[in-house]
N, C-alpha and C positions, 0 to 999 in steps of 0.2 A: 522318818525318812525311809523310803523304799530302796533297798539295796539294788545296785546295778548287777545284772546277770552276766557272768563271764564264763567263757569256754577256754580252757587251757589246752594247748596242743604242743607236746614235747616228746621227742623220741625216747627219753629216759623215763620209765615209769616212776622211779624213785624221785627224780628231780621234779617231774610233773606234779606229784603229790605234795612235795615240799613247797613248790610254788603256789599250789592251790591253797595250802594252809596259810602261807604268807599273805596272799591276796585277800583271803577271807577272814583275816584276824580282826579287822575293824568292822564297822557297820556299813561302810560305803559299798562294798562289793560282796556278791554271793557267787561262788564258783559252782556252776550247775553241771559241769562235766569236765573230765580229763581224758584226753586221747593221745595216741602216739603217732598218728599218720594223717596225711592230708585227706585220704579217703574216709577215715573215721571222722575227721573234722567236718567234712561236707555232710555226712550222714547225721551227725549230732547237731549241726546247724539247723537242719530241717526239723528235727525232733524237739530240741531244747530251746530254740529261739533265743539265743543269748543276745545281749545288747553290745557285747564287745568280745573279740577273740584275741588271745595272745598266741603267737606261733613261733617256733624255733626255726633257726636258719638251716638246720641239718636234718630235715625230715627224710625218712626212707620212703620208698614208693614213688609217688609223683613228684616229690621234692617240694621245697617251701614256696618257690615262685609260682609253680603251677597250682599248688594248693591255694595260694592267695587268689589267683585268677579264678579258680573253680569256686571258691567261697563267694567271691564278688558276683559271679554269674548266678549262683544259687540264690543268694539273698544278701544284697549289699549290707555290710556291717562294718563298723570301725575295727581295723585289725592292727595290732601292735606287735612288731617283731621283738622277741626277747632272745638274744643269742650271744654266743661266745665271740663271734667275729664281727660284731656290730661296731661300726666306726666309720669315719670319713675315709674314702678311698676303698671301702669294701665293696666289691662288685656284687656279691649276693645281697647286701643291704640295699644297694642302689636298685637292683632288679626287683627286690621285694617292694620297695617304695613305688617304683614305676608300675608295678602290678596292681597297686591299690592300697598297700599298707599306709597308715597315717603317721606312724611314728616308729622309732627303733630304740630299744633300750639295751645297753650291754649287760650281760649276766654278771659281769664283774662288779657292777654297782649294786646288785641285789644281795643283801645279807639276809638270806631266807631264814637264818637262825636268829634274826633279830626283828621279828614281825611288829614289835611295838616301838621301834626306834624312829627318830624323826624322819630319816630317809624313807622308811617304809610308809609312814603316814603320808608323806608328800607324794610318793608314787601312787598310792591308792586314790588320793585326791585327784591327781592328774588323770589317771585312767577313768575315774568317774566323770570328770569333765569332758574327756574325749568321747565317752559313750553318750553323754547328755547332748553334746554338740552335734553328734552324728557326723556324717560324711561331709555335709555342707555347712554344718553348724546349726544346732537347734537352739531353743530358747535358753538364755542365761537369766535366771531370776534373781534380782537383787534381794538382799535380806531386808527386813523391815527397817533396820538402822540405816541401810544404804539408800533406801528409796527416797527420792525427792530432795536429797541433800545437795549442797554446793559442790563444785568441782574440787577434787582432792588431789588429783595427780594427772600429769600430762605425759603422753608417750609419743615419741617422734620416730618414724622409720624413714630411712633413706638408703639409696644405693648409688648408682652412677650419677655423678654430678652432685652428690650429697654433701661433701665437705664444704664446697662453696655455698650451697644453699643453707647449710647449718650456720655458716658465718653470718649470713644476713639475718636469720631468725634469732639466733642467740644474742647477737649484737643489738638487736632491737628490743630485747627485754630489759626492763629497768632493774637496777641493783636491788630494789626492795621487792622484786617479784616473789610472791609468797608461796608458790606451789613448787613441788619437786617436778623436775623434767627428766624423764627417763628416755635415753636415746639408743636406738639400734642403727648403726651405720655398717653396711657391708663394705669391708675393706680388706686388703691383702694382709695376711698374717705378718706381724712385725711392725705394722704402721699405726696401730691404735694409740699407743702412748704418745707418739708425736702429734697425732690429731688432737688428743685431749689437751696437750700442752699449748698447741697453737690456738685452739678455741678459748682456752683459759685466758690468753693474752688479749683476746678480742671482746670477751664478754664481761659485763659488769657483775655477773653472777659467778660464784665459784663453780668450776668445771672439774669434776673428779672422776676417778675410777671407783666403781662400786666394790664393796666387800660383802661376801656372803653372810647373810643373817643380820646385816645392819638395818636399823630402823630408817625408813625413808624420811628425808628432810628436804627443805627448800634448797635449791641449787640444781646443777645439771649433772646427771650421772650416766656414765658409760660403762659397759661391761669390760672386763679385761679381754685381751686378744683371744679370738677364737672361742668365745664363751657366750652362752645364752644368758639373757637378763630377764628375770621374771619378778612379779610382785605377789607376795603371799597375802592371804586374807588378814594376817596379823599386821599388814602394812610394813613388812620387812622385805628387803631385797634378797633374791635368791640367784645363785650362779650355777651353771651347769655346763661343763666342758666336754661332756660325753654324748648326750642324747642327740640323735639325728632327727631333725624335723625339716623335711624338704631339703633344698640345696644349700641353705645358708645357716651359718652359725656365727653371729647371733641371728635369731629369727624374729622378724617384726611381728608375725602372726602370734608367736608364742608370747611375746611381751604384751601385746594388746589383749589377747584372750585372758591372760592372767590378770590384767588390770580390770577387765570387765567383771571378772568373778570376784576380785578383791574389793573394788571400789564402786561397782554398780553404776548408778547415775552420776557418781563423782569422777568417772573416768572420761578423759578427753584424748582423742587420737588425732595425730597429724601424719599424713603420708606425703613425703617429698619426692623429688625426682629419683628415677631409678628404673632399671630394666626388670621385667618380670611382673609377678603378681604378689610378692610378699607384702603383707599388711592388709590385703583385701579381706581375707577371712577374719582378721582381727577387727577390722572396721565393722564387719557384720556383727561380731560379738559385742562390741561396744554399743552399737546402735540398739541391739536387742536388750541390752542392760539399761538403756535409757540415757546413755552418755552422748557426748557431742563429738563429731568427726569432721575433719577438714582435709581436703586434698589440694595440692598445689595445681595451678592451672597449666594448660599446655604451653602457652607462649613463654612462660618463665621457667619451664622445666628443660633441663638438658636432655632428659629421656622421659617421655610421657608414657611410661609403661606402668609402674607401680601406682602413680596418681590416677591414671585412667582406670585401672582395675578397682581402685578405692572408690572412684566416682561411680563406676558401674555397680559397685556393691551398695550404693546408697548414701555416700558421704553427705553430711548435713550441708556442707558448703564447699565450693571449689574457688580458691582464691589465688590471686597473684602472689608471688613469693614475698614481695614487700608489704603485703597486707596481713601476713600471717602473725607476725609478732604483735602488731596492734590488736588483732582479734584475740590473741591469747591474753593480752594485758586486760582488755575489757572483760574477758571471761573470768579472769581471776578477781577482778574488782567488782563487777556488776552481775556476774552469773550468766551472762550471755555474750557471745563473741561478735554480735552484729547489732 
């Protein structure tokens, strides 16, 4: 395995070196440079050609937002914000993401003194995935064990109009449906538990809230309120209440990209009604991994934003809402949804 080349930019030389050792502790990443300002980062970007850059929110000189913009003008590369003030509602974080950063990670989550811990391993794996996928998503290569296998997991993303659409899809799946169904629904904080309970009454399948680290099993799984849901290569569920990936938590893209990496050709993605483009990047990842993707059609969508973006990303099929559950049932039983 060739290590991914990383450039670290942090105003504290001591923390920058600690972060470099932390990131370079495994085989996934190779830190090729450490710098303290945006000006240095631009110079080292030209000389060292890293595949990924980490950048702090509190840079001196041109500042973090202008540094991100300058890096993107010089040579577009995936940039991850690593900062103390990272979080929802953080204006510097929002500005950094708008300037071109692909993800933001709070420093509080990084135990740089525990480079071999499970959180450290997971972070290095995620950064390597971001670098491999690039800015628009590069190839995700299934492992030999994943290639050519049957569908193992289904991921569903929805936003505006999603609860009603999920009622139709989940109610249409039989009680003996053999695959786990992982669901991302954009919903106002405080309402996720009620949605899970309502769908549990309407579905023949158990509908539950996921727990961090549990092995994925048949049934329908939602993340807790305001939390990302991902699938690890060990086929265990992961939860993340801190990372900022675009405007939504949970993120459909994050779920589907993790499924592509974990399950390869065994991943199936469904994008239902909703505003915006969440899920489109994940659909691309699932397609590159050899999985199957479905988008809800326009006439049956309350908002044809997310499904349109998924269709434009190359979704395998665009189906009316009432046809999606039968397609998933055929996929689970016969290996193809049509």
